Structures are given as C-alpha cells and as structure tokens.
C-alpha positions as CSV (number, residue, x, y, z in Angstrom):
1,X,20.6,-7.4,-32.7
2,X,16.8,-7.3,-33.2
3,X,14.7,-4.3,-32.1
4,X,13.1,-6.5,-29.4
5,X,16.4,-7.4,-27.9
6,X,17.6,-3.8,-28.1
7,X,14.4,-2.6,-26.2
8,X,14.9,-5.4,-23.6
9,X,18.6,-4.4,-23.2
10,X,17.6,-0.7,-22.7
11,X,14.9,-1.5,-20.2
12,X,17.3,-3.8,-18.2
13,X,20.0,-1.1,-18.3
14,X,17.5,1.5,-17.0
15,X,16.4,-0.8,-14.2
16,X,20.0,-1.5,-13.2
17,X,20.8,2.2,-13.3
18,X,17.8,3.0,-11.1
19,X,19.0,0.4,-8.5
20,X,22.5,1.9,-8.6
21,X,21.2,5.4,-8.1
22,X,19.2,4.3,-5.1
23,X,22.2,2.6,-3.6
24,X,24.2,5.7,-4.2
25,X,21.7,7.9,-2.5
26,X,21.7,5.7,0.6
27,X,25.6,5.8,0.7
28,X,25.5,9.6,0.3
29,X,23.0,9.9,3.2
30,X,25.2,7.7,5.4
31,X,28.3,9.8,4.5
32,X,26.5,13.0,5.2
33,X,25.5,11.9,8.6
34,X,28.8,10.3,9.4
35,X,30.8,13.4,8.4
36,X,29.1,15.6,11.0
37,X,28.5,12.8,13.6
38,X,32.2,11.9,13.8
39,X,33.0,15.5,14.6
40,X,31.3,15.0,18.0
41,X,33.8,12.2,19.0
42,X,36.8,14.5,18.7
43,X,36.1,15.7,22.2
44,X,33.3,13.4,23.4
45,X,33.7,9.7,24.2
46,X,31.7,7.2,21.9
47,X,31.1,5.1,25.0
48,X,29.6,8.0,26.9
49,X,27.4,8.8,23.9
50,X,26.1,5.3,23.4
51,X,25.8,4.3,27.1
52,X,25.4,7.6,28.9
53,X,22.2,7.8,31.0
54,X,21.7,11.6,30.7
55,X,20.8,13.7,27.7
56,X,21.5,17.2,28.9
57,X,22.9,19.2,25.9
58,X,22.7,22.6,27.6
59,X,24.2,21.6,31.0
60,X,27.8,22.5,32.0
61,X,29.5,20.3,30.9
62,X,26.9,19.0,28.3
63,X,26.0,15.4,28.4
64,X,25.0,13.5,25.3
65,X,24.1,10.0,26.5
66,X,21.5,8.5,24.1
67,X,20.6,5.5,26.2
68,X,17.3,7.1,27.5
69,X,16.4,7.9,23.9
70,X,17.2,4.4,22.7
71,X,15.2,2.8,25.5
72,X,12.3,5.2,24.8
73,X,12.3,4.3,21.1
74,X,12.4,0.6,21.9
75,X,9.5,0.9,24.3
76,X,7.3,2.8,21.9
77,X,8.2,0.6,18.9
78,X,7.8,-2.7,20.8
79,X,4.5,-1.6,22.2
80,X,3.3,-0.7,18.7
81,X,4.5,-3.9,17.2
82,X,2.7,-6.0,19.9
83,X,-0.5,-4.2,19.1
84,X,-0.4,-3.8,15.3
85,X,1.1,-7.0,14.0
86,X,-1.5,-9.6,15.3
87,X,-4.4,-7.2,14.7
88,X,-3.1,-6.3,11.2
89,X,-2.6,-9.9,10.1
90,X,-5.9,-11.0,11.6
91,X,-7.7,-8.2,9.8
92,X,-6.0,-9.1,6.5
93,X,-7.1,-12.7,7.0
94,X,-10.6,-11.6,7.6
95,X,-10.8,-9.3,4.6
96,X,-9.1,-11.8,2.3
97,X,-11.0,-15.0,3.2
98,X,-13.9,-14.4,5.6
99,X,-15.6,-11.1,4.8
100,X,-18.4,-11.1,2.2
101,X,-17.6,-9.3,-1.0
102,X,-19.8,-6.3,-0.3
103,X,-18.2,-5.7,3.1
104,X,-14.7,-6.5,1.7
105,X,-14.8,-3.5,-0.6
106,X,-16.0,-1.2,2.2
107,X,-13.3,-2.3,4.6
108,X,-10.5,-1.9,2.0
109,X,-11.7,1.6,1.3
110,X,-11.7,2.4,5.0
111,X,-8.2,1.1,5.4
112,X,-7.0,3.4,2.5
113,X,-8.7,6.3,4.3
114,X,-7.0,5.5,7.6
115,X,-3.6,5.4,5.8
116,X,-4.2,8.9,4.5
117,X,-4.8,10.6,8.0
118,X,-1.9,13.0,8.7
119,X,0.2,12.1,11.7
120,X,-0.3,15.6,13.2
121,X,-4.1,14.9,13.3
122,X,-3.5,11.6,15.2
123,X,-1.2,13.5,17.6
124,X,-3.9,16.0,18.2
125,X,-6.4,13.2,19.0
126,X,-3.8,11.7,21.4
127,X,-3.5,15.0,23.3
128,X,-7.2,15.8,23.4
129,X,-8.7,12.4,24.0
130,X,-6.5,9.4,24.2
131,X,-4.0,10.8,26.7
132,X,-6.6,11.9,29.2
133,X,-8.5,8.6,28.7
134,X,-5.4,6.6,29.6
135,X,-4.6,8.9,32.5
136,X,-8.0,8.3,34.0
137,X,-8.1,4.6,33.2
138,X,-4.7,3.7,34.7
139,X,-4.5,6.4,37.3
140,X,-1.4,8.0,35.8
141,X,0.1,11.3,36.6
142,X,0.0,12.2,32.9
143,X,-1.5,10.6,29.8
144,X,1.5,11.8,27.7
145,X,3.5,8.6,28.0
146,X,4.9,5.7,25.9
147,X,1.6,3.8,25.8
148,X,-0.2,6.7,24.1
149,X,2.6,6.8,21.5
150,X,2.5,3.1,21.0
151,X,-1.3,3.0,20.4
152,X,-1.2,5.8,17.9
153,X,1.8,4.4,16.1
154,X,0.1,1.0,15.9
155,X,-2.9,2.7,14.4
156,X,-0.7,4.3,11.8
157,X,1.1,1.1,10.9
158,X,-1.9,-1.2,10.7
159,X,-3.2,0.1,7.2
160,X,0.2,-0.8,5.7
161,X,0.3,-4.2,7.3
162,X,-3.3,-5.0,6.4
163,X,-3.1,-3.9,2.8
164,X,0.2,-5.7,1.9
165,X,-0.8,-8.9,3.9
166,X,-4.2,-9.0,2.3
167,X,-2.6,-8.7,-1.2
168,X,-0.2,-11.6,-0.3
169,X,-3.1,-13.8,1.0
170,X,-5.2,-13.1,-2.1
171,X,-2.3,-14.0,-4.4
172,X,-2.0,-17.6,-2.9
173,X,-3.1,-20.0,-5.6
174,X,-6.7,-21.2,-5.3
175,X,-5.5,-24.8,-5.7
176,X,-3.8,-24.6,-2.3
177,X,-7.1,-23.9,-0.6
178,X,-9.0,-26.5,-2.7
179,X,-6.4,-29.1,-1.8
180,X,-6.7,-28.3,2.0
181,X,-10.5,-28.5,1.8
182,X,-10.1,-31.8,-0.1
183,X,-8.1,-33.2,2.7
184,X,-10.8,-32.3,5.2
185,X,-9.3,-29.2,6.7
186,X,-11.6,-26.6,8.3
187,X,-11.6,-23.0,7.2
188,X,-9.5,-22.1,10.3
189,X,-7.0,-24.9,9.6
190,X,-6.8,-23.8,5.9
191,X,-6.1,-20.2,6.9
192,X,-3.5,-21.1,9.7
193,X,-1.7,-24.0,8.1
194,X,-1.9,-23.3,4.3
195,X,-2.6,-19.6,3.7
196,X,-0.3,-18.0,6.2
197,X,2.8,-20.1,5.4
198,X,2.2,-19.6,1.6
199,X,1.9,-15.9,2.0
200,X,4.6,-15.6,4.6
201,X,7.0,-13.6,2.5
202,X,4.4,-10.9,1.6
203,X,3.2,-10.7,5.2
204,X,6.7,-10.3,6.6
205,X,7.3,-7.6,4.0
206,X,4.1,-5.8,5.2
207,X,5.1,-6.1,8.8
208,X,8.6,-4.7,8.2
209,X,7.2,-1.8,6.3
210,X,4.8,-1.1,9.1
211,X,7.7,-1.3,11.7
212,X,9.7,1.0,9.5
213,X,7.0,3.6,9.7
214,X,6.8,3.2,13.4
215,X,10.5,3.7,13.9
216,X,10.8,6.7,11.6
217,X,7.6,8.5,12.8
218,X,8.4,11.9,14.4
219,X,5.3,14.1,14.9
220,X,3.1,11.7,16.9
221,X,5.8,10.7,19.4
222,X,6.9,14.3,19.8
223,X,3.4,15.3,20.6
224,X,2.1,12.6,22.9
225,X,5.0,10.8,24.7
226,X,5.9,13.5,27.1
227,X,9.3,14.3,25.7
228,X,11.1,13.4,28.9
229,X,14.8,12.4,28.1
230,X,15.0,10.0,31.1
231,X,15.2,6.2,31.3
232,X,11.6,5.1,31.7
233,X,10.8,2.2,34.0
234,X,7.7,1.3,32.1
235,X,5.8,2.2,29.0
236,X,3.3,4.1,31.2
237,X,5.8,6.8,31.9
238,X,6.8,9.8,29.8
239,X,9.8,9.2,27.5
240,X,11.5,10.6,24.4
241,X,12.5,8.9,21.2
242,X,15.5,9.4,18.9
243,X,13.3,11.0,16.2
244,X,11.6,13.4,18.5
245,X,14.9,14.5,19.9
246,X,16.2,15.4,16.4
247,X,13.0,17.2,15.4
248,X,12.6,19.1,18.7
249,X,16.2,20.3,19.1
250,X,17.7,20.7,15.6
251,X,16.1,24.2,15.2
252,X,17.5,25.4,18.5
253,X,21.2,24.5,18.0
254,X,24.0,26.6,16.7
255,X,25.4,25.2,13.5
256,X,28.8,23.6,14.2
257,X,28.4,23.3,17.9
258,X,28.8,20.2,19.9
259,X,25.1,19.9,20.4
260,X,24.6,20.2,16.6
261,X,27.1,17.3,15.9
262,X,25.4,15.2,18.7
263,X,22.1,15.4,16.9
264,X,23.8,14.2,13.7
265,X,25.2,11.3,15.7
266,X,21.7,10.5,16.9
267,X,20.6,10.5,13.3
268,X,23.4,8.2,12.4
269,X,22.4,5.8,15.2
270,X,18.9,5.8,13.9
271,X,20.1,5.2,10.3
272,X,22.1,2.2,11.5
273,X,19.2,0.8,13.5
274,X,16.9,1.1,10.5
275,X,19.5,-0.5,8.2
276,X,19.9,-3.5,10.6
277,X,16.1,-4.0,10.7
278,X,15.8,-3.9,6.9
279,X,18.7,-6.4,6.7
280,X,17.0,-8.7,9.1
281,X,13.8,-8.3,7.1
282,X,15.6,-9.2,3.9
283,X,17.1,-12.3,5.4
284,X,13.7,-13.4,6.8
285,X,12.1,-12.9,3.4
286,X,14.7,-15.0,1.7
287,X,14.3,-17.8,4.2
288,X,10.5,-17.6,3.8
289,X,10.7,-17.8,0.1
290,X,12.9,-20.9,0.4
C-alpha cells in the first residue's frame, strides 16, 4: 500500500471514529437521562406526567404534569420561528444579492457581533425595556410574557439563520443566475424561483440550527417569560418553558427525591423533542438535495 493510500486510510478511520464517538456521547446522554427519569414512574403515572395540567412539585401530594411547560415551550418557539425565519431568510437574500459590496461587509460584521451578545444581556434588556414597552403597547398586566421571550429568542436565532442562509445563497453557481437573466427573469424572479430552490438545503439547515437554539435557550426565557407554570391562553400571558423549569428548580431539589427525578424526566422529554426536530430536519435536507 502506497504512502498516499495509507494516509487516506488513516484520515478516513479518524473521521469514522469521530462520528462513532459523537453517536456514543448522544447515547450516553440519553441513558443518563433515562436512568433517573424512569425512577419517577415507579410511583407516578406516565400519563399524569405527560398530560397533567398542574406542575406543583411542592404540593401535597406533588403534581408533575408537564403539559403547561410543553405548551409554554411551543408558544415561545412558534412565536420566535414566525418572526425570525422570514426576516432571517429575507436578510440573507438582501446581503447575498442586493446589498452593495461596501454595505455587505458592514452587515456581515454586525451579524457576527449580534451572534456574540450573551443571552443574559438580552434577558436584562427584556426586563428593563422590552417588557415594559409591550406592557404599555398592548395594555398587559405584565410585560413578562411569552411574546417578550419570542421576540428575544428570534433576535438570538436570526444571526445563525442569516449567516448560514447567506453562505448557501452565495454558493449557488453563477451560471444559474445568468441563465435566469438570459430567459428574461427579473431580479426578484431570479431570487425567488432560482436562488431559493437551489440553496434550499443550506437554508433549511440554517433554519433548523436557529430553531435548535430557540428550543434549547434557558436564560432568556427564565428571565422574561414570567415563569408561571400554568397553561397560557395566548402568547401575551406569562408562561414557563421546559428549559426554564429545569434551570430554576434543579438547584432547589433534594438528590434522589421525586421532584429530582421529575426534572430528569423533563430533560428526557426535551431531549426527545430535540431529536425529533433534528430527524425531521435531516429528512427535509435529504428531500431538498434530491
């Protein structure tokens, strides 16, 4: 075997080993969560856990229904997605194809700066300015609600969506654009009917990474959503998410208690939800590439 083939074999083996190690870590995390989560269901019904309407861990008897937490997470995540996806993709299209070169470099630098802002700083801005602004604008009893969390999470996810989508649009072959113009397409038609479909896989990847950050974010939603473990009737009411519950209560529980195991069960539910979203994203990417 030649030295070149030996080097190629070593590199391929290292890549395969890295992939196996990552898969192993994911399995170990799942088993770690599952081991403690399953301890809850020895004396507590899985149905009451998944569909219970009350999260009252210190009541007598305690109630560990995560339905309010699930709905709160869905409200905040859906609101953030509705805001950040169209704005992020539109901004990426502008930077990639419309903005002049001098402005393009400035915008890309600003996006990188926005991505580096710590989440606790955004949470502080939500408490001091955004929450009171929404309270006065919509006549709410409190500005600490799901909408405040959605707006801040959308702001956090947009740099990821813009950066990856812009890279995907720039990587589209120039011949595609020239062919569209040659057929008489306008700039908007070229962007909408040629660029977006051609860069769909990269754009979807950017959107899913942004959604992943929204779902997994803890500090912002713990600071600005009101932390009320009740089923909200709208996004304008205080709510609590799965991540905020784990972060807010794990330090107050007794190790080995029912409450302790319930928080691990919440973490397992969040892990499964994230896995399903990533699986859907992977299937969507494969269909887009085809």
